[in-house]
N, C-alpha and C positions, 0 to 999 in steps of 0.2 A: 687636253682640257678635261677636268674631272666632270663626270656626268652626275646630275641629281640622282639620288638613290631611287626615288619612286617617280618615274615619268613614263608616260605612254609614248613609245616611238612606233611609227607605223607608216606604211605606204598609204598616202591619202590624197584625195582631190578635194575641191571645194564641196562636193556633195557625197563622196563615198570614202570608206576606209576598207583596206584589205586585211582579212584575217585568214589564218591557216588552220586546217584540220587534216587528219589522215585517217583513211578508212580502208577496209577490205575492198578489193576490186568490184565486188557485186554491189556495193553502195557507191563507191567513188567514181567508177567509170560512167554509169548512167547519169549521175549528178553532173559531171563535167559535160557529157554529151547533150543533155537536155537543159542545162542551166538552172536546174532546180533539183531538190532532193527527192529521190524516188519514194514510192509507197513503203518500201522496206525500212526507210529511215524512221526511227522511233521518236515521235514528237513528245512522248510522255517520259523520256529519259533526260537526265541532265547532259548537255553537250557543252564542251569547253572549246572556246575559240581563242586564238593566240595571234596578236598582231606581229609577233617576232618570227621571221622566217627561220633564223638559226635556233631559236628555242624549239620550234616545231621539229627541226632536224634532230635536235637532241632527244626529243620525246619519241620520235618515230624511227630513230636510227637511220636517218637519210632515206626513209621509205623502205627499210629492209625488215622491220619487225612484223611478226605475224599479225594480220588484221589491220595493218597500217601501211600497206604497200602502195596505196594511191594517195598522193599528197595533193590537196586541193587548196587553191587560193580562192577565197570567197569574198567577193566585193559586195559590201553591204552599205546601206544608207547611213550617213553620219547621224541622221535623226534617230534611227533605230539604235545605233551604238550608244548614243548619249542617253536615250530612254533607259537602256539597260544599266548604264553606269549610275544614273540618278537613283535607280531603284535597287541597286546592289548592296550587299552586305559583305564585309570581310569574312573569309571562310574560317578565320580563327579569332578567338577572343583577344581583344586589345584593351587593357585597362585605361589607356589614355583616350580612347574613343568611346568606350561602352561603360555606362554607369555601373553595370554588374554583369557577371557571367550569365545570370538568368535573363537579363535584358537583351544581351547579345543573342542568346538561344532563341528568344521570342522573335527578334528581328530576322534571324536567319530563317526561321519557319515561314515568316510573312514574305520574304523577299523572293522575287522571281529570278534574281541573278546574284551571283557571288563572285568575289574577287580574291585571287591569290597573287602575291608578288613573289616571283621566283627569280633566282639569279639569271641574268642575261648570259648568253654564251658567246664565246669567240668561235672562229671557224674550225678550231679543233674540238669544239663543244665543251671547252673548259669553262667553269663559272667565272663571271666577272663580278666586280664589287657592286654594280648597280643592278636594279631589278627590272624584270619584264612582266607585263600584265598578262594574267590568264583570266578570262571572263567566262564563268559558268552560267549557262542559261537553262532554266527549267520552266515547266508550266507555260504560262502565257508568253514568257520571253522566248522560249524555244519555238513555240508555234509562230510567233511574229517573225523570228529569225528566218525560219524556213519559208513562210508563206507571204511575208510582206517586205522584209528588209533586204532580201537577197536580190542583187542587181545582176550579178554574173558569177559563174563558177568556172574556173580553169584548172585543168590537170597540170600541175607543175612538177610531177614526178621526174620527167626528163631533166628539168632544171636542177632538181635535187641531186640527181646522179652526176650531172656535169660538174656542179660545184664540188661535190664530194671527191670526184676524180682529180680535180685541180688541187684541192687541199692535200690529198694523199700524195700527189706528185710534188708537193712543196711550192706550188705556184699560187701563193696567197694573193698576190696582186691580181692575177687572172680570175681567181675565185671572187675577189672583192668586186671586180667589174661586173660580175653577173648577178650579184646580190640585189634584191629589191632595195630601192632607196627609202629607207625608213627614217623619217624626220620626226622631230618632236610634234606630237599631236596637240593642237590648241585647246587643251582642257584645263581650265582654271580651277580655282578653289571651289567654285560653285559645283563643279562636277566631281572633284576628287577629295575634298576636305574630309568627308566621312569614310574615305577608303585609304588614306595615307596613315600608316602606323606611326 
């Protein structure tokens, strides 16, 4: 069945949604151990969260890229996730959504969050026709993410290595059984109309 081009797919519960990030061990390991980001985590920088496990694997090379060796599953409140979506701006100018390029630039400057829709990935990390959400958080949104929205942080680097080994061995069914169950997230037009190109 063909997927809608722009849809959020995520591991979620009635109260939380899981997103992924990858860090150097000096950030990732304390975060997973303590369930919160350490003091070395920069709240004044934009941080990108990704609800797609396979897109994260594409971005971090299955946890092998320098500075991205520790893959984290960060469970955050749905309330916080939706707060960011409501206040987000697309990271690129879209004539169908923005009255002018200048209006888009002004909105981008005001927004504490931004959205990119990048091609979803298959287990070989090849692009698929439908898109995966990347949500960038800065300023107030980044501080809320670290200090209020985060419910739990798990180190899923071993899972990344296990799935990657199965994919390399050609056992795609085995790899699929280990992947997080990412279902359509119940985000209607009220949340996404201003973010769908």
